[in-house]
N, C-alpha and C positions, 0 to 999 in steps of 0.2 A: 490492345488491352481488352481483357474479358469484361463483359458487362455483368454487373452483379444484380441478382434478383432479390432485393431486400424487401422485407414485409412492409406494408403500408399500415401505419398505426392510425386507427380511426378513434374519434372520441376525444374528450378533454384529457389533458395530462393530469397526473395525480398532483394533489396539492402538496406544496413543499412545507415541511414542518420545520419550524425554527426551534432548535434545542436550547434549553437553558444550560448553564455551565455544569450544573449537577448531572443533568441527563447526558451531556457530552462526556463527562468524566466517567460515568457508569458505562457508556458505550465503549470508550477507549480501554478501560480496565477489562471489560468482558472480552474484547478482541485480543488483548495481550494475553489473557489467561487461556483462551481457547485456540488462538491462531498463531501464536508466536512459538517457534521452535528454537529454544535456547541452545540446544546442542548443535544444530545446524548453523546457527548464528556464530557461535564460538569457533567452529571449524572454519567458516568463511572468513572470520576476522583474523584467524591465525594464518590463513593462506594469503591474505591481502597485505600482510606486513611487508614493508620494503626494507631490505637490508643493504642496499647500495646507496652510498651518499649521492645527493643531487648537487651538481656544481654548474653554475652558469659561467661560461668563459667569455 
């Protein structure tokens, strides 16, 4: 197995921010508006439809 040379992070980690529900909702709406590709999602959804019945014998 090849040994990885990962960077060593020095210093204190960034403080975790606890979001309120309003802040979280704003974050989710922003991501859906700017990162969600509806056309690609609908094409993927159309391709993933199963048209063969499932039977357990």
